[in-house]
C-alpha positions in Angstrom: 5.7 -3.9 8.7 4.1 -5.4 5.7 5.0 -8.7 3.9 3.5 -9.4 0.4 3.9 -12.4 -1.8 4.6 -11.1 -5.3 5.5 -14.3 -7.0 4.1 -17.7 -6.0 6.1 -20.9 -6.2 6.2 -22.4 -9.7 5.2 -25.8 -8.3 4.2 -27.5 -5.1 6.2 -29.8 -2.9 4.2 -32.8 -4.0 2.3 -33.5 -7.3 -1.3 -34.5 -7.7 -0.2 -37.9 -8.8 1.9 -38.4 -5.6 -0.9 -37.3 -3.4 -3.4 -39.6 -5.2 -1.1 -42.6 -4.9 -0.6 -41.9 -1.2 -4.4 -41.6 -0.8 -4.9 -44.7 -3.0 -7.3 -42.8 -5.2 -7.6 -43.8 -8.9 -10.4 -41.5 -10.1 -10.4 -37.8 -11.1 -13.5 -36.6 -9.3 -11.6 -35.1 -6.3 -8.6 -33.7 -8.2 -9.4 -30.0 -7.6 -10.1 -30.7 -4.0 -6.8 -32.5 -3.5 -4.9 -29.8 -5.4 -6.4 -27.2 -3.0 -5.3 -29.4 0.0 -1.7 -29.7 -1.5 -1.4 -25.9 -1.7 -3.1 -25.0 1.6 -1.2 -27.6 3.7 2.1 -26.4 2.2 1.2 -22.9 3.2 0.3 -24.2 6.7 3.7 -25.9 6.9 5.4 -22.6 6.0 3.5 -20.8 8.7 4.5 -23.4 11.3 8.2 -23.4 10.4 8.2 -19.7 9.5 10.2 -20.4 6.3 9.5 -20.4 2.6 9.7 -24.0 1.3 9.5 -23.7 -2.5 11.3 -20.7 -4.1 9.0 -17.6 -4.1 9.4 -13.8 -4.2 8.5 -11.6 -1.3 8.2 -7.8 -0.8 9.0 -6.7 2.7 8.0 -3.1 3.7 9.0 -1.2 6.8 7.0 2.0 7.1 8.7 4.7 9.2 10.1 2.1 11.5 12.1 3.1 14.6 15.8 2.3 14.5 17.2 0.7 17.6 20.7 1.1 19.0 21.3 -2.3 20.4 22.8 -5.7 19.4 20.9 -6.8 16.3 20.6 -10.4 17.6 17.9 -9.1 20.1 15.4 -7.6 17.7 13.6 -8.1 14.4 13.3 -4.4 14.0 15.9 -2.3 12.1 19.0 -1.8 14.3 22.3 -0.1 14.1 25.2 -2.4 14.9 28.9 -1.6 14.2 27.9 1.2 11.7 25.6 -1.0 9.8 21.8 -1.0 9.6 20.5 -4.6 9.9 17.0 -5.8 9.1 15.8 -9.3 9.8 14.1 -10.7 6.6 11.1 -12.9 7.2 10.2 -16.2 5.5 13.9 -17.4 5.0 16.1 -18.9 3.8 16.9 -16.0 1.5 18.2 -17.0 -2.0 18.9 -13.6 -3.3 18.1 -9.9 -2.8 16.4 -8.4 -5.9 16.1 -4.8 -4.8 16.4 -2.5 -1.8 15.0 1.0 -1.4 15.5 3.2 1.7 13.2 6.2 2.0 12.2 5.5 -1.6 15.7 5.8 -2.9 17.0 2.7 -4.7 20.2 1.3 -3.2 23.1 0.1 -5.3 23.7 -3.6 -4.8 27.3 -2.8 -3.8 26.0 -0.9 -0.8 24.2 -3.7 0.9 24.8 -7.4 1.7 23.1 -10.4 3.0 24.3 -11.9 6.3 23.2 -15.2 8.0 23.5 -15.7 11.8 22.1 -19.0 13.1 18.8 -19.4 11.3 18.2 -15.7 10.7 19.0 -13.7 7.5 19.8 -10.0 7.8 19.9 -7.3 5.1 22.9 -5.2 6.0 23.1 -1.6 4.7 25.8 1.0 5.5 24.0 3.3 8.0 26.0 6.5 7.6 23.9 7.9 4.8 20.5 7.2 6.5 21.0 7.5 10.2 21.8 10.4 12.6 21.2 11.0 16.2 18.3 13.3 15.4 16.7 10.8 13.0 15.1 7.8 14.6 12.7 6.4 11.8 13.3 4.9 8.4 11.3 3.4 5.6 12.6 0.3 3.8 11.3 -1.7 0.8 13.1 -5.0 0.1 12.2 -7.5 -2.7 13.9 -10.9 -2.4 13.7 -14.6 -3.4 13.4 -17.1 -0.6 13.0 -20.8 -0.3 14.5 -24.0 1.1 14.6 -25.4 -2.5 14.4 -23.9 -5.9 13.0 -27.1 -7.5 11.0 -30.1 -6.4 14.0 -32.4 -6.7 15.8 -30.5 -3.9 12.9 -30.6 -1.4 13.9 -32.6 1.8 12.0 -35.9 2.0 10.8 -35.0 5.5 8.8 -32.0 4.1 7.4 -34.1 1.2 6.2 -36.7 3.6 4.8 -34.1 6.1 2.9 -32.6 3.1 1.5 -36.0 2.1 0.4 -36.7 5.6 -1.3 -33.4 6.0 -3.1 -33.8 2.7 -4.3 -37.2 3.7 -5.5 -35.9 7.0 -7.3 -33.0 5.4 -8.9 -35.3 2.8 -10.1 -37.8 5.5 -11.5 -35.0 7.7 -13.0 -33.0 4.8 -16.6 -33.4 6.0 -16.1 -33.1 9.7 -13.2 -30.9 11.0 -11.8 -32.0 14.4 -9.9 -29.5 16.5 -6.3 -30.3 17.0 -6.5 -33.2 14.6 -4.7 -31.5 11.7 -1.1 -31.6 13.0 -0.2 -35.1 14.1 2.8 -36.0 16.3 4.4 -37.6 13.2 4.1 -34.4 11.2 5.5 -32.4 14.2 8.5 -34.6 14.3 9.1 -34.3 10.5 8.9 -30.5 10.7 11.0 -30.2 13.9 14.4 -29.9 12.2 13.2 -27.0 10.2 11.9 -24.9 13.1 13.9 -21.9 14.4 12.3 -22.4 17.7 10.9 -25.7 18.9 7.3 -24.6 19.8 5.5 -27.9 19.6 
């Protein structure tokens, strides 16, 4: 499996001005540093919650992946369920599917659909054309847009505040990193509602 970011978010969760106001900084000397903290902490948040926050475009590749014959709820690998091949798409929530190719053959949009079960999003493709008892592997290439929000105005306030808190922490600890100091209890609580699994 391979996941590639092919189009970055057009903006960040918080602006430089918002971060500087939160940090009570009124000079421009550290602007580039603060911008790097804004981006890196947003990426850290996405890694923690396993979701895309701002709208971005991903390419998900499955190279000769084994197809499983069991209930698709139990696996992130391609599976056959009720005559449909289902593939779990990472970095949800999915906004839209841009293209799907199976074994390098482009699939007509009418032949696949997007299905949501709990917090997971599945690409569903009719399996009759691609699967047989003698054939157990398949290659899939999916390009899709994903994100909790497509613009800054629609970002939940909890995520904006968590981002501000992480930027402030990173700025404060910029000269001496302290292990386990990056994710505070307050940030964990703010991110909690967006987790698929509560791992904190």
